C-alpha positions as CSV (number, residue, x, y, z in Angstrom):
1,X,-0.4,0.5,0.0
2,X,2.9,2.7,0.7
3,X,4.9,1.1,-2.4
4,X,1.0,2.5,-4.9
5,X,0.6,5.8,-2.1
6,X,4.9,6.7,-3.4
7,X,3.6,6.1,-7.1
8,X,0.9,8.4,-6.7
9,X,2.6,11.1,-4.9
10,X,5.7,10.9,-8.1
11,X,2.9,11.2,-10.6
12,X,0.3,14.1,-8.7
13,X,4.3,16.0,-8.6
14,X,5.5,15.4,-12.1
15,X,2.2,16.8,-13.0
16,X,2.3,19.6,-11.3
17,X,5.9,20.7,-12.7
18,X,4.7,20.2,-15.9
19,X,1.5,22.3,-15.4
20,X,4.4,24.2,-14.1
21,X,6.2,24.1,-17.2
22,X,3.4,25.1,-19.2
23,X,2.4,28.1,-17.9
24,X,-1.0,29.3,-16.3
25,X,-3.8,28.4,-18.6
26,X,-7.9,29.5,-18.1
27,X,-8.0,26.3,-16.3
28,X,-5.2,26.9,-14.2
29,X,-5.1,30.2,-13.5
30,X,-6.7,29.3,-9.4
31,X,-2.7,27.6,-9.0
32,X,-0.9,30.6,-9.9
33,X,-2.7,32.8,-7.3
34,X,-0.2,33.1,-5.2
35,X,3.0,33.1,-7.7
36,X,4.7,30.0,-8.9
37,X,7.4,29.2,-5.9
38,X,4.4,27.6,-3.4
39,X,3.6,25.3,-6.6
40,X,7.1,24.6,-6.5
41,X,7.4,23.9,-3.0
42,X,3.8,21.2,-3.0
43,X,6.0,19.7,-6.3
44,X,8.6,19.0,-4.3
45,X,7.8,18.1,-1.0
46,X,5.0,15.5,-3.1
47,X,7.9,14.2,-5.5
48,X,10.5,14.2,-2.3
49,X,8.0,12.1,-0.3
50,X,6.3,10.1,-2.8
51,X,10.3,8.9,-3.9
52,X,10.7,7.8,-0.2
53,X,8.1,5.7,0.4
54,X,8.3,4.2,-2.9
55,X,12.1,3.5,-2.6
56,X,11.9,2.4,0.8
57,X,9.1,-0.4,0.1
58,X,10.4,-1.6,-2.7
């Protein structure tokens, strides 16, 4: 279960970084209301947590 949760967190973090790369669109403009730094921090936390969970339960 922890391995699956790690994979899900990695996917969500990757999608957030993909959205950051594309930039704000009409559908995702609410993500950029406070700038790009909170989005970078959230994506990094999700990716690091997901990688740690996945690697520990491999």
